[in-house]
N, C-alpha and C positions, 0 to 999 in steps of 0.2 A: 857708521850710522849712529845718530844720537836719538835714543828712545826715552820718552817720559812715560813711566808706568804709574798711572794714577790709581791708587788703591785705597779702599775704605776698610781693609782688614777682613772682608767677607770671603766666603768660599768662591764666589764668582770672580773676585779679584785675583785670588791665588790660582784659580783655573786659567785665567787669562795669562798669567805668568808662565804656567806650564805649557799652554798652547804656543806661546811665542818661543819658549825654550826648545820645543820639539820641532820647530820648523826646520826642514831639511836644507839649510842654507849654510854658507861658509863666511859670509861677510862679518867683520868684527863689529861689535856693538859697544857703545857707551850707554849705560843705563842709569837713569835717575829715578829713584823710587820716591813718590810723593804722597803724603797723606795730609789732608786738611783736618785739623783738630779744633776743639773749642778754644775760645779766647776769653780768659777770665776778665779781661779789661774791655770787653766788647760793648758794654753799656746796655746789653739786652736785659730784659726782666729776670731771666734765669740766672745771669751772672751775678746778681745781687744776693742770691740765696746762699745760705751758709754751706749747703751741701755741694755747690757747683764746683769749687776748686778741687774737691776730691774726685768728682766725676771726670774732670779734665785730666787729673793725674792718672787715673785708671785708663782713660782713653789713650793717653800718651804711652803708658806702659804697654798696652795691648798693641799699639801701632809699632812700637820698637821691636817687640817680639815677632810681629808679622813681617816686618822688614828683614829681620835676621833669617827667617825661614826662606824668604824669596832670595836673599843673597846666597844662601847655601844652595838653592836650586839653580841659580843663574850664573854662579861664579865661573863655571867652565865655558859658558857661552860668551861671557862679556869680558872685554879688556879692563873695564872699570865699572864699579857700581857706586853711586852716591845716594845716600839716604837723607831725605828732607822731610821734616815735620813743620808745617806752617799753619798758624791760626787763620781762620776766616771761612767764608762760604766756599764750599768745594769748587763750584764752577769758576768763581773769580780766581781762586787760588791756582787751579789747574791752568787756566788760560794765561794768567800772568806769568807763571813759571815757564810755560811753553815758550813764551816770547823772550823771557829773560835768558834762557839757556839756548835759544834758537834751535829747538829740537826738530828733527825730521819727522817724527812720528809720535803721536799720543796713543798709548795702549790702555784700553779699559775693558772691564768686564761688563756685560749687559745683565741687568736684573729683569726677571720676568720670563718664564719659560713657556707659558701657554700661548695660544694664538692671540688672545687679547693682550697678554704680556708683551708679545712681540710688537703689536701695534702701538702699545703705550710703553715705550722704553722708560727705564728709570730716568727721572728728570735730569739728573746730572749727566748721564751718558748722552741723552738726546741733545741737551743744550751745548755740551762741549763739542759734539760732532757737528752741530749746526754753526757754532760761532768760531771754531778754531780756524786759524789761517794756515796751519800745516796739515799734513795727512793724519788721519785718525783710523785706528784699527779697533773696532768694537767686537769683542770676542763673545760669541754665543755658542753654547755647547749642546745644541740639539736636545734641549730639555733636561740636561744633566748638570749637576754641580761638579762631578768628578770628571776630569779630562781623560779621554781615551784616544790615543793616537791611532789614526787610520793610515795604513800603508797600501798603495802609494798615496802621497799627498795629492789632492785634486783641487785645482783652482779653476773657477769660471770667471773670465774677464770680459767685460763689455767693451766692444771695439767697433768704432764707426769711422776710423781713419781721421778723426779730428785731433787737434793738438792735445787736448786733455787726455784722450784715450791712448794716444801714442806715448805720451810722457808718463802716463800711469804704468804702462808696460816697462818703460825705461827705469822708473823708480823700482819696480818689482824686480827687474833683472839685475839690478845693482847688488842684490842680496846673494847672488851666486848660488842658485838653486841646484840641488842634486838633479842629475840628468834623468832620474826615474820619475821626477815630478810630472804629473799630467796637467797640461794647460789647455783649457777649452776657450778659444776665442769666439765669442758669440756676438754676431752683428744682427741688429734688428732693423729690417726694412719696413717702411710704413705700409700699412694695409688700410685701404679706404673701406668704410662701411657702406656698401651699396644699398643695403636695406633702408638706410637713413637718407638716401639720396646723394651721398657723397661719391665723387669719382665716377660718375656715370658718363662723362664725356670721353671721347677717344683720346684727347690730350692728357687727361688725368690717368687713364689706364696706361698710356705710353710712359708717363712719368713714373708711375709705380714700378713698371717693369725695368726702367732705366735705373732706378734707385736700387732695385734688387741686384742687378748685374754689377753695379758699382760696388755695393757692399761685398758681393761675392769675390770680385776681383781684388779689392783691397785686403780682405781677409786672407786670400790665397798668397798675396805678395808678402804679407806680414808673417804668415806661417813659414814660407820659404826662408825669410830672413832669420827666423828663430830656430831653424832646424839644427844648427850647430850647437846652440846653447841649450835648448830644451827640445830634444828630438821627439818627445811624446806630446807634441802640440797638434791640435786639430782645430778646424774651423767649422762654424755652422752659421747659416744665415736663416733667420726666422722672419716671417711676415706677420707682424702683430700690430694691433692698434696701440698697445702700451708697452714701451721698451722695458720699464721696470718689472712689470709682471712677467714678461718673456724671460728676462734674466733670472728671476727667482725660480721660475718653472724649470729652466734649463739646469740650474744648480741643483734643484731637487732631484731631477731625473738622473744626473750624473753622480749624485751623492757627494757633491763638492764640500770641502772643508772650509772654503773661503771664496767670497765673491769680491772682485776688484772692480771699482768704478772710478772714473775720473770725474770729479765734481765740476759741473758747468753751471755758472751763474747765468740767469736769463734776464737780469735787469740790473739797475744800479744798486740793488740790494743784494747782489750775489755774495757779498761777504757776510750777510746776515741770514739769508734764507737759502737753504739747500735747494739745488735743482730738483724738479719733480721726480725724475728718474732715480736720482741718488736717494732722496727721501723715501721713496717707495721701497727700494731695495733694503735700506736700513731698517725700515719698520716691519717689513714682511718676511725677510729671509730667515730661514731656520738655521743657517750657518753663520759663521763670522763674516764681517764686512770690512773691507779696506777701502776707505774713501781717500783717493789720491788727490792732493792739491800740489803735486810736484811742479806742474806747469806755472804755478803762481809764485814760486820761490825766486827771489832775485839772486843774481850772481851764482847760478848753478855751476857746480864744479869747483868753486873756490875752496881751497883747503882751509880747514878749521884748526885752530890751535886746541890742544888738549889741556885740561886742568892738571895741576900738579897732584900726583897721587898721594893719598894718605893725609889730606888736609882737613882739619875740622874748623868750621867757620860759624860764628854767631852773627846773624844779620839783625841789627836793630834790637837786639835782645829778645827777638820773637821767633825767628826762624832758626831751627837747629839743623845743621848740615854736616854730614860726615862722609868724606871721600874714602872709599875702600878699594885699593888695587886688588884685582882678582887674578892677574897674571904677571909673572916676572918680566 
């Protein structure tokens, strides 16, 4: 699995690295550390000031030290770590690098820990999660900068038997989770608002009941299929008007460390705008959120070549990249 950890050198970013390092999984990881830094040649008003090059130098120095700390933390988990410093706007830098290396997952920390902070994600996290074409894991640590591992690890996954939800689970299971991991498959069946005059006809009531039975049957079948891989899997079917709110509430009640949702586009703008359920979960969840776009990846299962270890590369005189092998 190839992971792009986008970091700005903050406590939130380092906590995201610790969260990922602590996941009870066995799958090998190739990690690329990426920090967007200032560009002395950007042509911005600030770049013309005499003090700006020194600020960029200090920023680069801080980023390099931050990368070394993460490398020390992640070296036992990763087969290989690559450090990249690239000038430019963080959102553009992250999305461009994700496409360039064809990563499976963008890993980021979320800024803002209050209720309002959750509703208004840091602009970088929010825009990357919205515009990325690969899966994104936004790490939120329940109002704390310091990471504290919870055992056993608990996951709440939205499941409606659709292709995105099925393949979100497939993507998750490729990480080879420890069998002690708890997985809650939460299906949300539609509930009509009778007080507003919806669903009053016998046909609507019958349809609501049929959807509930279908969700329950699909969840039970998936649980049976997962028994050998994750024996501590359970299913739950909720009747709610808003699927996103139901998933967030279920995760809160189970004290989940992570919610997994398959992103579903509802229009021709599905590559630009998050689906309403996904966006709600990302904005309102108190825990980390994994947005799976595994179903959109072309040529799934095609083996990928690995880069030569220990290679230092300068791209166009701007990007500094250093490949660091972490395992013999």
